[in-house]
Rosetta silent file (secondary structure, phi, psi, omega in degrees, C-alpha in Angstrom):
SEQUENCE: MTIDDIKAKIFNMGCKEVLLACTLSNRHLRWYDIRNPRQQNDVESAFQTQLRGLDCFPNGAGFAVGSVEGRIQVRYINKKMQDEKGFSFKCHRQDATDKNYSYNNTSTHVYSVNALRFHQEMGTLASGGSDGEISIWDKDGRLFIYFMWCRLLLFINNNRFFYFI
SCORE:     score description
SCORE:     0.000 S_00000001
   1 L     0.000  137.853  175.622  -16.038   -2.346  -19.901 S_00000001
   2 L  -120.361  171.670  179.149  -17.813   -0.732  -16.989 S_00000001
   3 H   -63.728  -25.384  178.627  -16.582    0.572  -13.675 S_00000001
   4 H   -67.701  -21.232 -179.900  -17.863   -2.667  -12.095 S_00000001
   5 H   -72.563  -16.259 -173.223  -15.205   -4.624  -14.003 S_00000001
   6 L   -78.506  -39.653  175.392  -12.384   -3.003  -12.052 S_00000001
   7 L    64.822   12.217  176.977  -13.118   -4.532   -8.608 S_00000001
   8 L  -154.111  159.647  177.966  -10.719   -2.157   -6.819 S_00000001
   9 L   -73.682  141.230  174.051  -10.451    1.557   -6.136 S_00000001
  10 E   -85.808  121.434  179.730   -8.568    3.652   -8.663 S_00000001
  11 E   -93.473  -38.795 -178.775   -5.849    5.586   -6.824 S_00000001
  12 E  -141.732  152.859  179.149   -4.096    7.333   -9.737 S_00000001
  13 E  -147.812  143.738  176.636   -4.782    7.834  -13.414 S_00000001
  14 E  -144.681  152.270 -178.893   -2.867    9.250  -16.362 S_00000001
  15 E  -142.817  134.028  176.565   -3.516    9.627  -20.070 S_00000001
  16 E  -154.159  134.214 -176.723   -1.217   10.430  -22.996 S_00000001
  17 L    55.518 -117.586  179.932   -1.717    9.811  -26.722 S_00000001
  18 L  -106.438    7.335 -178.113   -3.813    6.602  -26.776 S_00000001
  19 E   -94.618  128.834  170.413   -2.608    5.284  -23.389 S_00000001
  20 E  -121.290  117.781 -177.028   -4.817    5.399  -20.298 S_00000001
  21 E  -122.436  148.102  177.398   -3.042    4.003  -17.211 S_00000001
  22 E  -149.185  154.970  172.531   -4.169    3.671  -13.607 S_00000001
  23 E  -106.513  145.459 -176.573   -3.051    2.259  -10.277 S_00000001
  24 E  -117.200  161.256 -177.646   -5.514    0.309   -8.176 S_00000001
  25 L   -65.513  -19.460  178.745   -5.946   -0.228   -4.453 S_00000001
  26 L   -90.655   17.808  178.942   -5.008   -3.917   -4.834 S_00000001
  27 L    68.265   22.553  176.411   -1.496   -2.883   -6.064 S_00000001
  28 E   -95.349  151.323  172.458   -2.336   -3.694   -9.664 S_00000001
  29 E  -108.508  132.096 -179.581   -1.372   -1.592  -12.674 S_00000001
  30 E  -131.752  136.906  177.163   -3.958   -1.416  -15.425 S_00000001
  31 E  -141.686  154.454 -175.249   -3.701    0.243  -18.802 S_00000001
  32 E  -133.757  151.172  164.321   -5.860    0.584  -21.886 S_00000001
  33 E   -92.016  113.539 -172.507   -5.536    1.639  -25.497 S_00000001
  34 L   -66.875  -10.146  173.089   -8.375    4.177  -25.593 S_00000001
  35 L   -75.314  -22.530  178.743   -9.067    3.250  -29.223 S_00000001
  36 L  -141.046   74.137 -172.353  -10.116   -0.188  -27.926 S_00000001
  37 L   -68.012  -15.189  178.507  -11.025    0.212  -24.232 S_00000001
  38 L   -72.232  -24.642  177.566  -12.467   -3.294  -23.897 S_00000001
  39 L   -90.238  116.847 -175.829   -8.981   -4.748  -24.261 S_00000001
  40 E  -122.198  157.238  174.647   -7.140   -4.162  -21.007 S_00000001
  41 E  -120.960  132.942 -175.723   -3.765   -5.052  -19.575 S_00000001
  42 E  -140.310  124.424  175.799   -3.472   -5.786  -15.885 S_00000001
  43 E  -135.650  150.859  174.561   -0.382   -6.772  -13.894 S_00000001
  44 E   -79.970  138.007  179.730    0.391   -6.873  -10.213 S_00000001
  45 L   -67.499  150.299  174.853    3.004   -4.343   -9.185 S_00000001
  46 L   -73.751  -15.839 -179.353    6.396   -5.558   -8.016 S_00000001
  47 L   -77.021  146.659 -178.328    6.024   -3.180   -5.056 S_00000001
  48 L   -92.931   -6.154 -176.563    4.768   -4.554   -1.754 S_00000001
  49 L  -123.162  178.788 -176.573    3.083   -1.338   -0.603 S_00000001
  50 L   -57.487  139.617  176.991    0.485    1.154   -1.793 S_00000001
  51 E   -86.496  142.573 -176.206    1.028    2.786   -5.181 S_00000001
  52 E  -119.038 -106.752 -174.881    1.001    6.584   -5.258 S_00000001
  53 E   -66.200  152.670  176.771    1.920    8.928   -8.114 S_00000001
  54 E  -148.308  139.184  171.068    1.568    7.998  -11.787 S_00000001
  55 E  -149.982  145.675 -179.304    2.377    9.780  -15.037 S_00000001
  56 E   -87.659  149.287  175.007    2.546    8.597  -18.650 S_00000001
  57 L   -58.540  151.044  178.800    5.591    9.019  -20.897 S_00000001
  58 L   -57.690  -29.662  179.899    5.274   12.010  -23.241 S_00000001
  59 L   -93.373    0.174  178.280    5.046    9.641  -26.237 S_00000001
  60 L    76.015   13.261 -177.327    2.488    7.328  -24.580 S_00000001
  61 L   -83.665   -6.107 -178.868    4.804    4.286  -24.755 S_00000001
  62 E   176.286 -164.405 -177.722    4.603    3.624  -21.019 S_00000001
  63 E  -155.637  165.277  174.855    4.321    5.175  -17.593 S_00000001
  64 E  -118.590  143.960  179.694    6.076    5.632  -14.266 S_00000001
  65 E  -135.508  139.933  178.895    4.518    4.820  -10.917 S_00000001
  66 E  -107.002  166.586 -178.531    5.694    5.643   -7.390 S_00000001
  67 E  -139.063  167.729  178.019    5.071    3.875   -4.110 S_00000001
  68 L   -66.187  -24.499 -177.681    4.917    4.426   -0.384 S_00000001
  69 L   -83.191   14.303  176.368    8.151    2.398   -0.051 S_00000001
  70 L    70.316   42.820  179.211   10.216    5.125   -1.761 S_00000001
  71 E  -134.341  155.588  174.140   10.555    3.485   -5.161 S_00000001
  72 E  -126.626  135.657  174.778    9.671    4.342   -8.751 S_00000001
  73 E  -111.548  130.582  174.827    8.884    1.802  -11.458 S_00000001
  74 E  -102.762  117.078 -172.088    9.322    2.689  -15.132 S_00000001
  75 E  -123.524  132.314  176.172    6.965    0.460  -17.130 S_00000001
  76 E  -100.589  146.292 -178.564    6.542    0.085  -20.901 S_00000001
  77 L   -80.539  -24.427  175.907    3.246   -1.084  -22.396 S_00000001
  78 L   -80.738  126.095 -175.495    4.987   -3.137  -25.096 S_00000001
  79 H   -57.962  -44.084 -179.366    6.049   -6.500  -23.596 S_00000001
  80 H   -64.085  -44.075  177.855    9.356   -6.625  -25.504 S_00000001
  81 H   -63.130  -39.613  179.156   10.235   -3.047  -24.501 S_00000001
  82 H   -61.851  -43.645  179.536    9.311   -3.819  -20.884 S_00000001
  83 H   -64.269  -35.802 -177.584   11.632   -6.826  -20.839 S_00000001
  84 H   -83.912  -41.292 -168.963   14.484   -4.785  -22.343 S_00000001
  85 H  -118.596  -12.893 -177.851   14.059   -1.363  -20.733 S_00000001
  86 L   -67.018  142.457 -179.771   11.667   -1.615  -17.776 S_00000001
  87 E  -160.738  167.904  172.495   13.214   -0.997  -14.357 S_00000001
  88 E  -136.449  158.928 -178.182   12.571    0.301  -10.862 S_00000001
  89 E  -150.828  157.089  177.726   14.778    2.230   -8.490 S_00000001
  90 E   -83.770  145.598  177.457   14.994    3.496   -4.916 S_00000001
  91 L  -158.831  175.003  178.865   14.609    7.203   -4.232 S_00000001
  92 L    50.073   58.671  178.921   13.574    9.741   -1.575 S_00000001
  93 E  -129.624  154.746 -179.373   15.723    8.202    1.144 S_00000001
  94 E  -143.866  131.618  173.792   17.928    9.698    3.821 S_00000001
  95 E   -67.707  142.079 -179.745   20.560    8.139    6.048 S_00000001
  96 H   -61.625  -28.967 -179.295   19.721    8.630    9.709 S_00000001
  97 H   -67.756  -22.060  177.200   23.183   10.086   10.262 S_00000001
  98 H   -63.569  -30.598 -179.248   22.236   13.005    7.995 S_00000001
  99 H  -100.899    3.092  179.895   19.799   14.169   10.672 S_00000001
 100 L    58.294   41.290  174.804   22.101   13.198   13.581 S_00000001
 101 L   -71.425  129.847 -175.896   19.594   10.818   15.120 S_00000001
 102 L   -88.848  -18.144 -174.052   21.210    9.340   18.200 S_00000001
 103 L   -77.036  -25.021 -179.301   18.932    6.319   18.633 S_00000001
 104 L  -162.600   98.762 -176.123   20.062    4.424   15.514 S_00000001
 105 L   -82.615   -1.390 -178.130   22.824    5.657   13.252 S_00000001
 106 L  -103.259   -2.281 -175.502   22.615    2.712   10.845 S_00000001
 107 L   -87.609  162.366  175.403   19.028    3.150    9.644 S_00000001
 108 E  -121.327  131.738  177.085   17.740    4.772    6.488 S_00000001
 109 E   -88.190  128.917 -178.346   14.568    6.843    6.449 S_00000001
 110 E  -109.390  131.071 -178.661   12.320    6.032    3.503 S_00000001
 111 L  -115.459  144.420 -179.721    9.826    8.609    2.229 S_00000001
 112 L   -64.353  143.164  171.711    6.787    8.037    0.050 S_00000001
 113 E   -91.440  107.438 -172.880    6.873    9.065   -3.631 S_00000001
 114 E   -95.966  -25.030 -174.836    3.680   11.126   -3.849 S_00000001
 115 E  -144.550  141.925  176.684    3.859   12.793   -7.258 S_00000001
 116 E  -135.692  137.159  176.133    5.404   12.081  -10.665 S_00000001
 117 E  -146.636  133.334  173.670    5.464   14.298  -13.774 S_00000001
 118 E   -93.553  139.847  170.561    7.251   13.963  -17.101 S_00000001
 119 L   -74.274  128.039 -170.495    8.483   17.028  -18.946 S_00000001
 120 L   -71.232  -21.319  179.002    6.619   16.813  -22.248 S_00000001
 121 L  -101.760  -43.470 -175.798    9.528   17.894  -24.462 S_00000001
 122 L   -87.139  -23.714 -179.863   12.653   16.687  -22.656 S_00000001
 123 L    80.057    3.304  177.528   11.199   13.487  -21.203 S_00000001
 124 L   -71.492  153.412 -176.763   12.816   14.012  -17.806 S_00000001
 125 E  -110.962  128.930  174.163   10.877   12.782  -14.798 S_00000001
 126 E  -104.999  130.912  177.355   10.216   14.883  -11.697 S_00000001
 127 E  -120.618  137.027  177.371    9.338   13.017   -8.504 S_00000001
 128 E  -114.218  129.790 -176.967    7.979   14.591   -5.342 S_00000001
 129 E  -118.486  169.986  178.656    8.368   12.815   -2.031 S_00000001
 130 L   -67.803  -10.351  176.343    7.184   13.123    1.551 S_00000001
 131 L   -79.515   -1.085 -179.664   10.662   14.367    2.416 S_00000001
 132 L    81.194   12.619 -175.815    9.748   17.687    0.742 S_00000001
 133 E  -107.802  140.102  170.875   12.240   17.074   -2.047 S_00000001
 134 E  -106.715  124.405  178.933   11.706   17.224   -5.807 S_00000001
 135 E  -113.113  140.993  178.904   14.131   15.017   -7.726 S_00000001
 136 E  -109.694  130.699 -174.419   14.732   15.207  -11.474 S_00000001
 137 E  -125.709  146.273  170.114   15.593   11.958  -13.290 S_00000001
 138 E   -96.923  104.193 -176.654   16.721   11.001  -16.788 S_00000001
 139 L   -60.954  -46.916 -175.192   14.510    7.981  -17.510 S_00000001
 140 L   -70.655  -37.262  178.369   16.375    6.835  -20.617 S_00000001
 141 L   -86.774   -6.943 -177.157   19.846    7.253  -19.122 S_00000001
 142 L    54.079   47.113 -176.121   18.686    5.927  -15.732 S_00000001
 143 E  -124.693  143.949  168.581   20.388    8.872  -14.058 S_00000001
 144 E   -79.832  133.237 -177.655   19.647   11.200  -11.177 S_00000001
 145 E  -105.045  -51.040 -169.133   20.033   14.785  -12.430 S_00000001
 146 E  -163.454  156.293  170.596   19.155   17.260   -9.702 S_00000001
 147 E  -137.306  158.258  177.377   17.111   17.822   -6.543 S_00000001
 148 E  -151.961  158.604  176.311   15.515   20.819   -4.856 S_00000001
 149 E   -97.044  130.845  177.375   13.291   21.485   -1.858 S_00000001
 150 L  -165.610  172.036  179.055    9.825   22.820   -2.624 S_00000001
 151 L  -115.691  -17.064 -178.483    6.107   22.515   -1.959 S_00000001
 152 L  -141.797  136.731 -176.620    4.615   23.103   -5.422 S_00000001
 153 E  -134.878  128.322 -178.748    5.857   22.022   -8.853 S_00000001
 154 E  -141.693  139.134  165.150    4.435   23.020  -12.242 S_00000001
 155 E  -102.083  122.608 -172.493    5.396   22.781  -15.903 S_00000001
 156 E  -127.331  147.610  168.291    3.646   25.737  -17.545 S_00000001
 157 L    60.750   76.441  179.185    3.164   27.188  -21.025 S_00000001
 158 L    60.139   27.171  177.489    4.351   24.609  -23.565 S_00000001
 159 L    60.893   24.619  178.803    6.697   23.112  -20.955 S_00000001
 160 L   -90.608  -19.086 -177.485    9.139   25.985  -21.303 S_00000001
 161 E  -120.495  136.838  179.916    8.847   27.107  -17.700 S_00000001
 162 E  -120.470  110.977 -176.779    9.469   25.040  -14.602 S_00000001
 163 E  -108.355  140.686  171.647    8.126   26.641  -11.427 S_00000001
 164 E  -144.466  149.781 -177.746    8.661   25.581   -7.875 S_00000001
 165 L  -122.691    0.000    0.000    7.851   27.239   -4.565 S_00000001
């Protein structure tokens, strides 16, 4: 495989264990087993807008991808696992009434999901959105855990420290 085989710009890339995953400008998700890079998997995303952040599961069994439409997709590389456990969810949204907008009190503001990172030991997922919020998710339990406001997020030193500014 060469770079000419891709036919679209690579927007995001992640690698864990033997999994190499990337999002493309044509809204496709592509992943490879780096032991056999000529064999590729390519699917069109269920999202209708540009794909943003991407990070691989700590065990390399799949990845999560975010989008401009304020959604995250959790995708497994094994077809059977994907059918059983794969899902997507809405996030980084705010009711207009929260900001006291007078022009339309029934609308919801949707913010882009710009960054995704898995904690390498706990497996929790941190998502960063254009709303300035970091949300922590339990992927396996499909639960929202916590949110905080910050501009920088890092897991440092064997994933024992979680820093935000």
